[in-house]
N, C-alpha and C positions, 0 to 999 in steps of 0.2 A: 490516501496519496495526491503525491505529486500529476498534474497533470493534465492535457490540451483539447481543444474542443474534436483536433480532427487526431489522435493518436490512434492506431488500431490497438499497438497494444494494452495500452492502457484499457480498452475495451475487451478483448482479452480474457484479465488482468481480473478487469471487472466481474468478467463470468466466471470463471474461474474459484475468486473467492465465494459466487453466490452457490455456485454448487460445491463448495462447502461448509453454506450456511451461512453468509455474513449476510446480516440484509441492511444493513447502514455503513456503508462506505462515506467519511469527508472529504472531501474534493477540495482541494486548491488546483484552484487552475490558475497558472503561471503566464497561457497570452490576457487574461482577463486581470491581474491582481498587479501593480504595481510595484517595479523592482522583485515582482514573482520567481523570473527564473534563478537573481542574485541569490536570493534568499534562502531557497528549494539548496542550487550551490553553499554555499554559506553551510546550511544544515545536515546536505549531506554530499558533496563535493563531487556532484558527479553532476552532470551538464543535462540529461539523456530524461525524457518523463516515458515510462511512470517512475517514481519513485517510491514504495510503497514501505507502508510503516506496518507493524500488528500490535498495536499499542503504541509503548512509545518507540519497540523493535524496527531499525531501520534495517527491512527486507530484500531490498536495491530495487529494480527494475523487474521485467515481467520472465526475463531467464532466471533469474535470482527462485523467485518463486512457483515456478511448478519446478526446479528443483528442490525446493526445497517442499513440495510436494509430493513430489515424489521418494525422499527421504522419507517420512513421517512427519519430517519436523514443523510441517505448517498446520497439521492438525494441532499435535503438542502445544503453541504456539500460540490458538486460535483459547484453544480447551482453559490454560495457565491466564488471558485474557480478561472470559466467560468468569472463572471464578474470580479473578480482581476484581470486574465490575460488580458480583452477586457479595465479594463480601466487602466493600464498599458502601453498599444500602442500605 
């Protein structure tokens, strides 16, 4: 997840993911990383945080994350990632 220290939507995204059983989130702080925002924009095409990935799947921001959760997509994507991690071990 691309994030900043001060972003309230980043904290809300973390809370939602934790509520869905995610125990580890890789944080890429775009304010602390030299060229962080530029690198995020190259990867996502967006300039706002959070920018959330589930595995290699770009979800988007907090609004897209909550929409995916409401549709049931988030649960499926998390299960897919867990299966990939388990089969790779």
